[in-house]
All heavy atoms as TSV, in Angstrom:
chain	resi	resn	atom	element	x	y	z
A	1	MET	N	N	-7.010	-17.949	40.259
A	1	MET	CA	C	-7.650	-18.052	39.024
A	1	MET	C	C	-8.328	-16.841	38.425
A	1	MET	O	O	-8.257	-16.570	37.428
A	1	MET	CB	C	-8.482	-19.266	39.078
A	1	MET	CG	C	-9.041	-19.663	37.764
A	1	MET	SD	S	-8.818	-21.401	37.384
A	1	MET	CE	C	-10.206	-21.621	36.514
A	2	VAL	N	N	-9.066	-16.262	39.363
A	2	VAL	CA	C	-9.758	-15.047	39.057
A	2	VAL	C	C	-8.872	-13.969	38.708
A	2	VAL	O	O	-9.087	-13.147	37.755
A	2	VAL	CB	C	-10.732	-14.661	40.101
A	2	VAL	CG1	C	-11.271	-13.288	39.881
A	2	VAL	CG2	C	-11.840	-15.616	40.472
A	3	GLU	N	N	-7.706	-13.903	39.385
A	3	GLU	CA	C	-6.835	-12.817	38.964
A	3	GLU	C	C	-6.131	-13.105	37.628
A	3	GLU	O	O	-5.995	-12.138	36.931
A	3	GLU	CB	C	-5.628	-12.916	40.069
A	3	GLU	CG	C	-4.664	-11.763	40.090
A	3	GLU	CD	C	-3.718	-11.898	41.306
A	3	GLU	OE1	O	-4.203	-12.053	42.386
A	3	GLU	OE2	O	-2.583	-11.712	40.929
A	4	GLU	N	N	-5.999	-14.332	37.333
A	4	GLU	CA	C	-5.517	-14.631	35.819
A	4	GLU	C	C	-6.572	-14.085	34.881
A	4	GLU	O	O	-6.153	-13.587	33.885
A	4	GLU	CB	C	-5.237	-16.154	35.752
A	4	GLU	CG	C	-4.054	-16.624	36.555
A	4	GLU	CD	C	-3.837	-18.108	36.476
A	4	GLU	OE1	O	-4.022	-18.668	35.306
A	4	GLU	OE2	O	-3.472	-18.680	37.367
A	5	MET	N	N	-7.806	-14.429	35.143
A	5	MET	CA	C	-8.927	-13.925	34.223
A	5	MET	C	C	-8.844	-12.472	34.004
A	5	MET	O	O	-9.155	-11.977	32.889
A	5	MET	CB	C	-10.241	-14.364	34.684
A	5	MET	CG	C	-10.354	-15.981	34.667
A	5	MET	SD	S	-11.881	-16.461	35.338
A	5	MET	CE	C	-12.691	-16.779	33.991
A	6	ASN	N	N	-8.530	-11.584	35.210
A	6	ASN	CA	C	-8.610	-10.277	35.095
A	6	ASN	C	C	-7.430	-9.768	34.228
A	6	ASN	O	O	-7.425	-8.642	33.812
A	6	ASN	CB	C	-8.645	-9.620	36.495
A	6	ASN	CG	C	-9.887	-9.795	37.165
A	6	ASN	OD1	O	-10.943	-9.999	36.596
A	6	ASN	ND2	N	-9.765	-9.730	38.428
A	7	LYS	N	N	-6.358	-10.543	34.102
A	7	LYS	CA	C	-5.225	-10.099	33.533
A	7	LYS	C	C	-5.045	-10.687	32.026
A	7	LYS	O	O	-3.998	-10.594	31.419
A	7	LYS	CB	C	-3.907	-10.490	34.336
A	7	LYS	CG	C	-3.784	-9.733	35.559
A	7	LYS	CD	C	-2.475	-10.098	36.288
A	7	LYS	CE	C	-2.397	-9.302	37.710
A	7	LYS	NZ	N	-1.099	-9.640	38.314
A	8	GLN	N	N	-6.157	-11.092	31.551
A	8	GLN	CA	C	-6.277	-11.678	30.133
A	8	GLN	C	C	-5.730	-10.687	29.176
A	8	GLN	O	O	-6.037	-9.479	29.402
A	8	GLN	CB	C	-7.543	-12.111	29.779
A	8	GLN	CG	C	-7.952	-13.535	30.403
A	8	GLN	CD	C	-9.273	-13.916	29.947
A	8	GLN	OE1	O	-9.930	-13.241	29.231
A	8	GLN	NE2	N	-9.746	-15.042	30.277
A	9	GLN	N	N	-4.908	-10.935	28.223
A	9	GLN	CA	C	-4.512	-10.111	27.255
A	9	GLN	C	C	-4.921	-10.355	25.846
A	9	GLN	O	O	-5.265	-11.559	25.503
A	9	GLN	CB	C	-2.925	-10.171	27.162
A	9	GLN	CG	C	-2.365	-9.599	28.523
A	9	GLN	CD	C	-0.839	-9.727	28.392
A	9	GLN	OE1	O	-0.273	-10.083	27.428
A	9	GLN	NE2	N	-0.175	-9.063	29.491
A	10	ASP	N	N	-5.098	-9.440	25.078
A	10	ASP	CA	C	-5.556	-9.553	23.611
A	10	ASP	C	C	-4.395	-10.145	22.838
A	10	ASP	O	O	-3.248	-10.371	23.413
A	10	ASP	CB	C	-6.108	-8.308	23.061
A	10	ASP	CG	C	-5.128	-7.157	22.976
A	10	ASP	OD1	O	-3.902	-7.460	23.092
A	10	ASP	OD2	O	-5.582	-5.986	22.801
A	11	GLY	N	N	-4.536	-10.389	21.599
A	11	GLY	CA	C	-3.476	-10.899	20.735
A	11	GLY	C	C	-2.245	-10.141	20.583
A	11	GLY	O	O	-1.173	-10.478	20.197
A	12	LYS	N	N	-2.322	-8.842	20.993
A	12	LYS	CA	C	-1.002	-7.942	20.853
A	12	LYS	C	C	-0.371	-7.747	22.105
A	12	LYS	O	O	0.476	-6.879	22.235
A	12	LYS	CB	C	-1.414	-6.620	20.279
A	12	LYS	CG	C	-2.033	-6.854	18.816
A	12	LYS	CD	C	-2.456	-5.609	18.327
A	12	LYS	CE	C	-3.055	-5.861	16.869
A	12	LYS	NZ	N	-3.768	-4.781	16.350
A	13	GLY	N	N	-0.706	-8.452	23.237
A	13	GLY	CA	C	-0.001	-8.372	24.516
A	13	GLY	C	C	-0.469	-7.195	25.386
A	13	GLY	O	O	0.260	-6.971	26.310
A	14	ARG	N	N	-1.540	-6.502	24.982
A	14	ARG	CA	C	-1.924	-5.413	25.826
A	14	ARG	C	C	-3.069	-5.956	26.703
A	14	ARG	O	O	-3.755	-6.858	26.449
A	14	ARG	CB	C	-2.390	-4.302	24.966
A	14	ARG	CG	C	-1.382	-3.614	24.115
A	14	ARG	CD	C	-1.970	-2.370	23.333
A	14	ARG	NE	N	-0.984	-2.202	22.164
A	14	ARG	CZ	C	-1.281	-2.523	21.053
A	14	ARG	NH1	N	-2.446	-2.988	20.632
A	14	ARG	NH2	N	-0.326	-2.412	20.060
A	15	SER	N	N	-3.082	-5.343	27.834
A	15	SER	CA	C	-4.142	-5.642	28.841
A	15	SER	C	C	-5.479	-5.325	28.365
A	15	SER	O	O	-5.671	-4.266	27.745
A	15	SER	CB	C	-3.769	-5.034	30.180
A	15	SER	OG	O	-4.860	-5.253	31.107
A	16	SER	N	N	-6.500	-6.193	28.627
A	16	SER	CA	C	-7.861	-5.808	28.130
A	16	SER	C	C	-8.550	-5.069	29.208
A	16	SER	O	O	-9.679	-4.673	28.940
A	16	SER	CB	C	-8.519	-7.160	27.763
A	16	SER	OG	O	-8.706	-7.846	28.899
A	17	LYS	N	N	-7.991	-4.884	30.372
A	17	LYS	CA	C	-8.608	-4.171	31.495
A	17	LYS	C	C	-8.415	-2.638	31.253
A	17	LYS	O	O	-7.374	-2.168	30.849
A	17	LYS	CB	C	-7.969	-4.497	32.937
A	17	LYS	CG	C	-8.523	-3.830	34.041
A	17	LYS	CD	C	-7.843	-4.337	35.233
A	17	LYS	CE	C	-8.335	-3.621	36.513
A	17	LYS	NZ	N	-7.626	-2.308	36.628
A	18	LYS	N	N	-9.472	-1.858	31.467
A	18	LYS	CA	C	-9.458	-0.414	31.272
A	18	LYS	C	C	-8.838	0.239	32.575
A	18	LYS	O	O	-9.102	-0.345	33.581
A	18	LYS	CB	C	-10.731	0.169	30.903
A	18	LYS	CG	C	-11.506	-0.358	29.762
A	18	LYS	CD	C	-11.444	0.494	28.604
A	18	LYS	CE	C	-11.790	0.070	27.307
A	18	LYS	NZ	N	-12.628	-0.321	26.555
A	19	PRO	N	N	-8.241	1.241	32.441
A	19	PRO	CA	C	-7.563	1.858	33.667
A	19	PRO	C	C	-8.716	2.703	34.452
A	19	PRO	O	O	-9.759	2.974	33.920
A	19	PRO	CB	C	-6.548	2.812	32.949
A	19	PRO	CG	C	-7.095	3.315	31.727
A	19	PRO	CD	C	-7.900	2.037	31.238
A	20	SER	N	N	-8.258	3.068	35.678
A	20	SER	CA	C	-9.196	3.868	36.551
A	20	SER	C	C	-8.442	5.320	36.622
A	20	SER	O	O	-7.217	5.427	36.267
A	20	SER	CB	C	-9.194	3.230	37.840
A	20	SER	OG	O	-9.811	1.982	37.778
A	21	MET	N	N	-9.054	6.119	37.102
A	21	MET	CA	C	-8.508	7.498	37.445
A	21	MET	C	C	-7.343	7.323	38.322
A	21	MET	O	O	-7.271	6.659	39.302
A	21	MET	CB	C	-9.476	8.460	38.084
A	21	MET	CG	C	-10.790	8.625	37.265
A	21	MET	SD	S	-10.671	10.021	36.149
A	21	MET	CE	C	-10.692	11.383	37.295
A	22	GLY	N	N	-6.158	7.953	38.098
A	22	GLY	CA	C	-4.977	7.766	38.861
A	22	GLY	C	C	-4.044	6.802	38.438
A	22	GLY	O	O	-2.904	6.720	39.026
A	23	ASP	N	N	-4.502	5.846	37.623
A	23	ASP	CA	C	-3.524	4.693	37.158
A	23	ASP	C	C	-2.388	5.251	36.317
A	23	ASP	O	O	-2.585	6.261	35.622
A	23	ASP	CB	C	-4.316	3.694	36.398
A	23	ASP	CG	C	-5.160	2.810	37.291
A	23	ASP	OD1	O	-4.998	2.918	38.436
A	23	ASP	OD2	O	-5.984	1.986	36.651
A	24	ILE	N	N	-1.332	4.594	36.270
A	24	ILE	CA	C	-0.201	4.920	35.512
A	24	ILE	C	C	-0.258	4.122	34.160
A	24	ILE	O	O	-0.315	2.776	34.230
A	24	ILE	CB	C	1.142	4.825	36.148
A	24	ILE	CG1	C	1.093	5.676	37.493
A	24	ILE	CG2	C	2.319	5.212	35.260
A	24	ILE	CD1	C	1.031	7.166	37.288
A	25	ILE	N	N	0.033	4.713	33.033
A	25	ILE	CA	C	0.003	4.053	31.768
A	25	ILE	C	C	1.316	4.352	30.969
A	25	ILE	O	O	1.936	5.359	31.247
A	25	ILE	CB	C	-1.185	4.359	30.942
A	25	ILE	CG1	C	-1.286	5.801	30.440
A	25	ILE	CG2	C	-2.475	3.902	31.538
A	25	ILE	CD1	C	-2.236	6.051	29.373
A	26	GLN	N	N	1.631	3.538	30.106
A	26	GLN	CA	C	2.802	3.732	29.176
A	26	GLN	C	C	2.229	3.890	27.692
A	26	GLN	O	O	1.527	3.053	27.389
A	26	GLN	CB	C	3.811	2.778	29.317
A	26	GLN	CG	C	5.055	3.039	28.355
A	26	GLN	CD	C	6.240	2.083	28.527
A	26	GLN	OE1	O	5.992	1.074	29.189
A	26	GLN	NE2	N	7.227	2.354	27.824
A	27	ILE	N	N	2.603	4.888	27.080
A	27	ILE	CA	C	2.033	5.236	25.747
A	27	ILE	C	C	2.796	4.480	24.758
A	27	ILE	O	O	4.225	4.489	24.677
A	27	ILE	CB	C	2.100	6.806	25.370
A	27	ILE	CG1	C	1.250	7.504	26.473
A	27	ILE	CG2	C	1.561	7.036	23.965
A	27	ILE	CD1	C	1.377	8.914	26.437
A	28	LEU	N	N	2.180	3.673	23.923
A	28	LEU	CA	C	2.876	2.753	22.952
A	28	LEU	C	C	2.970	3.412	21.535
A	28	LEU	O	O	3.861	2.907	20.687
A	28	LEU	CB	C	2.063	1.432	22.817
A	28	LEU	CG	C	2.026	0.677	24.068
A	28	LEU	CD1	C	1.015	-0.515	23.893
A	28	LEU	CD2	C	3.323	0.334	24.625
A	29	LYS	N	N	2.051	4.350	21.165
A	29	LYS	CA	C	2.087	4.875	19.820
A	29	LYS	C	C	1.812	6.400	19.888
A	29	LYS	O	O	1.318	6.924	20.833
A	29	LYS	CB	C	0.896	4.323	18.898
A	29	LYS	CG	C	1.100	2.846	18.489
A	29	LYS	CD	C	-0.039	2.411	17.715
A	29	LYS	CE	C	0.187	1.033	17.210
A	29	LYS	NZ	N	-1.049	0.598	16.410
A	30	GLY	N	N	2.298	7.124	18.958
A	30	GLY	CA	C	2.009	8.647	18.745
A	30	GLY	C	C	3.236	9.366	19.148
A	30	GLY	O	O	4.284	8.830	19.245
A	31	GLU	N	N	2.939	10.640	19.157
A	31	GLU	CA	C	3.983	11.693	19.522
A	31	GLU	C	C	4.666	11.397	20.764
A	31	GLU	O	O	5.922	11.593	21.026
A	31	GLU	CB	C	3.444	13.019	19.479
A	31	GLU	CG	C	4.392	14.232	19.393
A	31	GLU	CD	C	3.740	15.564	19.332
A	31	GLU	OE1	O	2.894	15.666	18.307
A	31	GLU	OE2	O	3.980	16.326	20.126
A	32	ALA	N	N	3.979	10.932	21.877
A	32	ALA	CA	C	4.439	10.712	23.191
A	32	ALA	C	C	4.853	9.305	23.439
A	32	ALA	O	O	4.884	8.847	24.603
A	32	ALA	CB	C	3.343	11.141	24.180
A	33	LYS	N	N	5.149	8.548	22.370
A	33	LYS	CA	C	5.488	7.057	22.441
A	33	LYS	C	C	6.576	6.973	23.471
A	33	LYS	O	O	7.626	7.661	23.497
A	33	LYS	CB	C	5.919	6.591	21.168
A	33	LYS	CG	C	6.303	5.202	21.175
A	33	LYS	CD	C	6.714	4.731	19.719
A	33	LYS	CE	C	7.162	3.242	19.849
A	33	LYS	NZ	N	7.448	2.691	18.426
A	34	GLY	N	N	6.408	5.990	24.428
A	34	GLY	CA	C	7.375	5.655	25.419
A	34	GLY	C	C	7.337	6.421	26.648
A	34	GLY	O	O	7.901	6.068	27.657
A	35	LYS	N	N	6.413	7.436	26.744
A	35	LYS	CA	C	6.344	8.189	27.903
A	35	LYS	C	C	5.308	7.568	28.916
A	35	LYS	O	O	4.489	6.742	28.470
A	35	LYS	CB	C	5.893	9.593	27.603
A	35	LYS	CG	C	6.967	10.387	26.959
A	35	LYS	CD	C	6.580	11.879	26.778
A	35	LYS	CE	C	7.658	12.692	26.129
A	35	LYS	NZ	N	7.314	13.988	25.924
A	36	GLN	N	N	5.354	7.880	30.122
A	36	GLN	CA	C	4.315	7.358	31.120
A	36	GLN	C	C	3.645	8.470	31.687
A	36	GLN	O	O	4.089	9.682	31.708
A	36	GLN	CB	C	5.129	6.600	32.223
A	36	GLN	CG	C	5.857	5.340	31.796
A	36	GLN	CD	C	6.584	4.644	32.991
A	36	GLN	OE1	O	6.369	5.156	34.141
A	36	GLN	NE2	N	7.136	3.489	32.804
A	37	GLY	N	N	2.375	8.231	31.967
A	37	GLY	CA	C	1.542	9.350	32.538
A	37	GLY	C	C	0.493	8.799	33.403
A	37	GLY	O	O	0.193	7.623	33.336
A	38	LYS	N	N	-0.177	9.751	34.079
A	38	LYS	CA	C	-1.221	9.512	35.103
A	38	LYS	C	C	-2.606	9.783	34.429
A	38	LYS	O	O	-2.800	10.888	33.924
A	38	LYS	CB	C	-1.018	10.294	36.406
A	38	LYS	CG	C	-2.020	9.860	37.407
A	38	LYS	CD	C	-1.789	10.624	38.647
A	38	LYS	CE	C	-2.532	11.991	38.660
A	38	LYS	NZ	N	-2.452	12.631	40.077
A	39	VAL	N	N	-3.566	8.827	34.439
A	39	VAL	CA	C	-4.782	9.062	33.925
A	39	VAL	C	C	-5.620	10.059	34.733
A	39	VAL	O	O	-5.697	9.978	35.931
A	39	VAL	CB	C	-5.526	7.659	33.837
A	39	VAL	CG1	C	-6.976	7.896	33.344
A	39	VAL	CG2	C	-4.749	6.630	33.043
A	40	ILE	N	N	-6.055	11.099	34.007
A	40	ILE	CA	C	-6.775	12.053	34.793
A	40	ILE	C	C	-8.278	12.082	34.402
A	40	ILE	O	O	-9.213	12.554	35.080
A	40	ILE	CB	C	-6.280	13.469	34.638
A	40	ILE	CG1	C	-5.994	13.844	33.180
A	40	ILE	CG2	C	-4.881	13.540	35.484
A	40	ILE	CD1	C	-5.434	15.326	32.995
A	41	VAL	N	N	-8.654	11.705	33.182
A	41	VAL	CA	C	-9.878	11.557	32.608
A	41	VAL	C	C	-10.149	10.236	31.864
A	41	VAL	O	O	-9.163	9.959	30.902
A	41	VAL	CB	C	-10.369	12.750	31.774
A	41	VAL	CG1	C	-11.806	12.490	31.281
A	41	VAL	CG2	C	-10.215	14.036	32.477
A	42	LEU	N	N	-11.191	9.361	32.066
A	42	LEU	CA	C	-11.454	8.174	31.368
A	42	LEU	C	C	-12.684	8.479	30.400
A	42	LEU	O	O	-13.723	8.966	30.876
A	42	LEU	CB	C	-11.890	7.155	32.353
A	42	LEU	CG	C	-11.938	5.796	31.861
A	42	LEU	CD1	C	-10.751	5.317	31.122
A	42	LEU	CD2	C	-12.211	4.781	33.042
A	43	ARG	N	N	-12.464	8.305	29.140
A	43	ARG	CA	C	-13.463	8.396	28.150
A	43	ARG	C	C	-13.780	7.108	27.594
A	43	ARG	O	O	-13.173	6.085	27.850
A	43	ARG	CB	C	-13.038	9.344	27.031
A	43	ARG	CG	C	-12.708	10.711	27.538
A	43	ARG	CD	C	-13.880	11.564	27.854
A	43	ARG	NE	N	-13.489	12.867	28.167
A	43	ARG	CZ	C	-14.366	13.790	28.601
A	43	ARG	NH1	N	-15.653	13.521	28.823
A	43	ARG	NH2	N	-13.873	14.927	29.054
A	44	GLU	N	N	-14.886	6.973	26.790
A	44	GLU	CA	C	-15.380	5.599	26.114
A	44	GLU	C	C	-14.191	5.146	25.295
A	44	GLU	O	O	-13.985	3.960	25.407
A	44	GLU	CB	C	-16.692	5.797	25.405
A	44	GLU	CG	C	-17.168	4.583	24.822
A	44	GLU	CD	C	-18.549	4.780	24.210
A	44	GLU	OE1	O	-19.340	5.719	24.579
A	44	GLU	OE2	O	-18.752	4.006	23.277
A	45	ASN	N	N	-13.649	5.933	24.419
A	45	ASN	CA	C	-12.608	5.304	23.503
A	45	ASN	C	C	-11.235	5.885	23.762
A	45	ASN	O	O	-10.347	5.475	22.955
A	45	ASN	CB	C	-13.015	6.003	22.031
A	45	ASN	CG	C	-14.344	5.376	21.669
A	45	ASN	OD1	O	-14.522	4.147	21.786
A	45	ASN	ND2	N	-15.295	6.084	21.046
A	46	SER	N	N	-10.994	6.598	24.739
A	46	SER	CA	C	-9.647	7.196	25.051
A	46	SER	C	C	-9.516	7.532	26.504
A	46	SER	O	O	-10.489	7.543	27.244
A	46	SER	CB	C	-9.373	8.340	24.078
A	46	SER	OG	O	-10.370	9.534	24.394
A	47	VAL	N	N	-8.262	7.953	26.883
A	47	VAL	CA	C	-8.032	8.465	28.158
A	47	VAL	C	C	-7.242	9.865	27.979
A	47	VAL	O	O	-6.630	10.007	26.921
A	47	VAL	CB	C	-7.252	7.617	29.002
A	47	VAL	CG1	C	-8.020	6.378	29.402
A	47	VAL	CG2	C	-5.921	7.196	28.471
A	48	ILE	N	N	-7.454	10.743	28.974
A	48	ILE	CA	C	-6.608	12.010	29.037
A	48	ILE	C	C	-5.651	11.717	29.997
A	48	ILE	O	O	-5.870	11.266	31.205
A	48	ILE	CB	C	-7.424	13.189	29.268
A	48	ILE	CG1	C	-8.545	13.342	28.112
A	48	ILE	CG2	C	-6.389	14.569	29.336
A	48	ILE	CD1	C	-9.536	14.414	28.321
A	49	VAL	N	N	-4.308	12.007	29.660
A	49	VAL	CA	C	-3.205	11.588	30.661
A	49	VAL	C	C	-2.325	12.845	30.744
A	49	VAL	O	O	-2.072	13.613	29.832
A	49	VAL	CB	C	-2.496	10.593	29.939
A	49	VAL	CG1	C	-1.288	10.176	30.801
A	49	VAL	CG2	C	-3.159	9.296	29.445
A	50	GLU	N	N	-1.871	13.031	32.009
A	50	GLU	CA	C	-0.894	13.992	32.365
A	50	GLU	C	C	0.431	13.308	32.339
A	50	GLU	O	O	0.756	12.394	32.927
A	50	GLU	CB	C	-1.253	14.517	33.723
A	50	GLU	CG	C	-0.276	15.691	34.097
A	50	GLU	CD	C	-0.597	16.228	35.442
A	50	GLU	OE1	O	-1.816	16.470	35.767
A	50	GLU	OE2	O	0.379	16.559	36.191
A	51	ILE	N	N	1.306	13.912	31.302
A	51	ILE	CA	C	2.666	13.339	31.122
A	51	ILE	C	C	3.810	14.108	31.578
A	51	ILE	O	O	4.931	13.712	31.334
A	51	ILE	CB	C	2.857	12.947	29.603
A	51	ILE	CG1	C	2.708	14.270	28.670
A	51	ILE	CG2	C	1.897	11.851	29.170
A	51	ILE	CD1	C	2.974	13.997	27.266
A	52	GLY	N	N	3.523	15.292	32.200
A	52	GLY	CA	C	4.600	16.098	32.766
A	52	GLY	C	C	4.024	17.505	33.072
A	52	GLY	O	O	2.934	17.664	33.142
A	53	VAL	N	N	4.948	18.434	33.291
A	53	VAL	CA	C	4.834	19.836	33.602
A	53	VAL	C	C	5.632	20.722	32.839
A	53	VAL	O	O	6.844	20.482	32.722
A	53	VAL	CB	C	5.039	20.117	35.192
A	53	VAL	CG1	C	4.764	21.535	35.559
A	53	VAL	CG2	C	4.165	19.092	35.913
A	54	ASN	N	N	5.100	21.702	32.201
A	54	ASN	CA	C	5.867	22.751	31.424
A	54	ASN	C	C	6.775	23.482	32.292
A	54	ASN	O	O	6.163	24.112	33.339
A	54	ASN	CB	C	4.913	23.613	30.788
A	54	ASN	CG	C	5.698	24.518	29.726
A	54	ASN	OD1	O	6.799	24.945	29.975
A	54	ASN	ND2	N	4.951	24.972	28.693
A	55	SER	N	N	8.044	23.496	32.162
A	55	SER	CA	C	8.920	24.203	33.130
A	55	SER	C	C	8.789	25.696	33.153
A	55	SER	O	O	9.136	26.245	34.114
A	55	SER	CB	C	10.359	23.655	32.855
A	55	SER	OG	O	10.715	24.079	31.633
A	56	LYS	N	N	8.346	26.205	32.065
A	56	LYS	CA	C	8.369	27.774	31.904
A	56	LYS	C	C	7.140	28.251	32.497
A	56	LYS	O	O	7.064	29.341	33.161
A	56	LYS	CB	C	8.406	28.135	30.379
A	56	LYS	CG	C	9.779	27.783	29.860
A	56	LYS	CD	C	9.769	28.290	28.379
A	56	LYS	CE	C	11.190	27.934	27.824
A	56	LYS	NZ	N	11.080	28.339	26.329
A	57	THR	N	N	5.973	27.504	32.348
A	57	THR	CA	C	4.670	27.981	32.747
A	57	THR	C	C	4.100	27.301	34.018
A	57	THR	O	O	3.107	27.649	34.632
A	57	THR	CB	C	3.585	28.006	31.710
A	57	THR	OG1	O	3.463	26.551	31.409
A	57	THR	CG2	C	4.021	28.826	30.547
A	58	ASP	N	N	4.758	26.172	34.352
A	58	ASP	CA	C	4.251	25.259	35.499
A	58	ASP	C	C	2.873	24.814	35.284
A	58	ASP	O	O	2.211	24.300	36.268
A	58	ASP	CB	C	4.325	26.076	36.787
A	58	ASP	CG	C	5.757	26.289	37.311
A	58	ASP	OD1	O	6.607	25.393	37.012
A	58	ASP	OD2	O	6.057	27.328	37.974
A	59	GLU	N	N	2.498	24.600	33.955
A	59	GLU	CA	C	1.176	24.000	33.652
A	59	GLU	C	C	1.311	22.578	33.300
A	59	GLU	O	O	2.438	22.148	32.706
A	59	GLU	CB	C	0.464	24.754	32.508
A	59	GLU	CG	C	0.115	26.162	32.776
A	59	GLU	CD	C	-0.496	26.886	31.518
A	59	GLU	OE1	O	-0.454	26.426	30.400
A	59	GLU	OE2	O	-1.011	28.003	31.695
A	60	PRO	N	N	0.383	21.736	33.573
A	60	PRO	CA	C	0.496	20.292	33.349
A	60	PRO	C	C	0.416	20.073	31.717
A	60	PRO	O	O	-0.295	20.790	31.100
A	60	PRO	CB	C	-0.577	19.597	33.909
A	60	PRO	CG	C	-1.677	20.754	34.198
A	60	PRO	CD	C	-0.873	22.091	34.179
A	61	ILE	N	N	1.342	19.058	31.332
A	61	ILE	CA	C	1.189	18.726	29.845
A	61	ILE	C	C	0.161	17.443	29.770
A	61	ILE	O	O	0.572	16.425	30.488
A	61	ILE	CB	C	2.601	18.496	29.397
A	61	ILE	CG1	C	3.504	19.480	29.455
A	61	ILE	CG2	C	2.621	17.922	27.928
A	61	ILE	CD1	C	5.043	19.181	29.246
A	62	LYS	N	N	-0.745	17.651	28.974
A	62	LYS	CA	C	-1.810	16.634	28.842
A	62	LYS	C	C	-1.909	16.121	27.480
A	62	LYS	O	O	-1.600	16.884	26.494
A	62	LYS	CB	C	-3.138	17.085	29.332
A	62	LYS	CG	C	-3.167	17.558	30.744
A	62	LYS	CD	C	-4.597	18.168	30.998
A	62	LYS	CE	C	-4.513	18.889	32.408
A	62	LYS	NZ	N	-5.787	19.615	32.671
A	63	THR	N	N	-2.150	14.883	27.305
A	63	THR	CA	C	-2.492	14.294	25.927
A	63	THR	C	C	-3.578	13.395	25.923
A	63	THR	O	O	-3.906	12.801	27.041
A	63	THR	CB	C	-1.251	13.681	25.318
A	63	THR	OG1	O	-1.486	13.419	23.974
A	63	THR	CG2	C	-0.754	12.414	26.086
A	64	VAL	N	N	-4.314	13.037	24.770
A	64	VAL	CA	C	-5.337	12.161	24.704
A	64	VAL	C	C	-4.765	10.890	24.095
A	64	VAL	O	O	-4.025	10.991	23.057
A	64	VAL	CB	C	-6.560	12.741	23.910
A	64	VAL	CG1	C	-7.625	11.739	23.679
A	64	VAL	CG2	C	-6.973	13.920	24.516
A	65	VAL	N	N	-5.077	9.649	24.604
A	65	VAL	CA	C	-4.514	8.380	24.116
A	65	VAL	C	C	-5.669	7.538	23.966
A	65	VAL	O	O	-6.418	7.249	24.874
A	65	VAL	CB	C	-3.475	7.860	24.903
A	65	VAL	CG1	C	-2.829	6.625	24.378
A	65	VAL	CG2	C	-2.402	8.931	25.257
A	66	ASN	N	N	-5.891	6.794	22.693
A	66	ASN	CA	C	-6.764	5.869	22.309
A	66	ASN	C	C	-6.549	4.539	23.331
A	66	ASN	O	O	-5.261	4.337	23.552
A	66	ASN	CB	C	-6.834	5.576	20.945
A	66	ASN	CG	C	-7.973	4.576	20.598
A	66	ASN	OD1	O	-8.023	3.475	20.875
A	66	ASN	ND2	N	-8.698	5.231	19.659
A	67	HIS	N	N	-7.517	3.946	23.641
A	67	HIS	CA	C	-7.283	2.697	24.471
A	67	HIS	C	C	-6.453	1.676	24.021
A	67	HIS	O	O	-5.704	1.045	24.698
A	67	HIS	CB	C	-8.613	2.018	24.919
A	67	HIS	CG	C	-9.534	2.871	25.778
A	67	HIS	ND1	N	-9.173	3.175	27.013
A	67	HIS	CD2	C	-10.803	3.365	25.710
A	67	HIS	CE1	C	-10.038	3.912	27.603
A	67	HIS	NE2	N	-11.243	3.927	26.818
A	68	LYS	N	N	-6.388	1.696	22.629
A	68	LYS	CA	C	-5.462	0.535	21.964
A	68	LYS	C	C	-4.009	1.015	21.996
A	68	LYS	O	O	-3.142	0.277	21.436
A	68	LYS	CB	C	-5.943	0.016	20.603
A	68	LYS	CG	C	-6.055	1.308	19.626
A	68	LYS	CD	C	-6.661	0.726	18.347
A	68	LYS	CE	C	-6.745	1.865	17.434
A	68	LYS	NZ	N	-7.421	1.578	16.262
A	69	ASN	N	N	-3.612	2.211	22.362
A	69	ASN	CA	C	-2.294	2.832	22.152
A	69	ASN	C	C	-1.522	2.911	23.424
A	69	ASN	O	O	-0.652	3.745	23.556
A	69	ASN	CB	C	-2.526	4.051	21.323
A	69	ASN	CG	C	-2.934	4.046	19.932
A	69	ASN	OD1	O	-2.796	2.984	19.346
A	69	ASN	ND2	N	-3.584	5.004	19.501
A	70	TYR	N	N	-1.985	2.181	24.473
A	70	TYR	CA	C	-1.243	2.232	25.683
A	70	TYR	C	C	-1.317	1.036	26.546
A	70	TYR	O	O	-2.157	0.108	26.011
A	70	TYR	CB	C	-1.653	3.468	26.640
A	70	TYR	CG	C	-3.207	3.297	27.134
A	70	TYR	CD1	C	-3.449	2.431	28.214
A	70	TYR	CD2	C	-4.182	3.820	26.472
A	70	TYR	CE1	C	-4.734	2.297	28.757
A	70	TYR	CE2	C	-5.534	3.644	27.018
A	70	TYR	CZ	C	-5.824	2.869	28.061
A	70	TYR	OH	O	-6.961	2.747	28.445
A	71	LYS	N	N	-0.538	0.833	27.548
A	71	LYS	CA	C	-0.609	-0.412	28.276
A	71	LYS	C	C	-0.558	0.134	29.859
A	71	LYS	O	O	0.044	1.156	30.076
A	71	LYS	CB	C	0.432	-1.337	28.038
A	71	LYS	CG	C	1.850	-0.976	28.407
A	71	LYS	CD	C	2.848	-2.036	28.192
A	71	LYS	CE	C	4.149	-1.681	28.582
A	71	LYS	NZ	N	5.080	-2.789	28.435
A	72	LEU	N	N	-1.189	-0.556	30.711
A	72	LEU	CA	C	-1.325	-0.310	32.093
A	72	LEU	C	C	0.040	-0.637	32.663
A	72	LEU	O	O	0.698	-1.666	32.277
A	72	LEU	CB	C	-2.363	-1.073	32.829
A	72	LEU	CG	C	-3.650	-0.470	32.804
A	72	LEU	CD1	C	-4.770	-1.460	33.408
A	72	LEU	CD2	C	-3.742	0.771	33.545
A	73	ILE	N	N	0.606	0.032	33.557
A	73	ILE	CA	C	1.833	-0.216	34.342
A	73	ILE	C	C	1.457	-0.772	35.653
A	73	ILE	O	O	0.536	-0.291	36.325
A	73	ILE	CB	C	2.667	0.925	34.351
A	73	ILE	CG1	C	2.962	1.528	33.055
A	73	ILE	CG2	C	3.977	0.777	35.097
A	73	ILE	CD1	C	4.324	1.345	32.403
C-alpha cells in the first residue's frame, strides 16, 4: 500500500516522485524528446541530464529538463 502511494501520478500520467542522482529518465518535451538520460544534477525546478557522448570530442552531451517534461524509467 505504501508502495502504491509512492507511485501516485498526477493527472497527466507522470510520476510525482522526483528523481535522485543517477536515475534514468525519459524526456517528454523539447529538442531531446524521446531520449533517455542519466540524472547528474538535481535542481529545484529542473534536472541536468547526460544524454550521450560527442563522438568527435568524447565530451558528454548534457541538457537541462524541467521536472514536468520528463518521466522516471
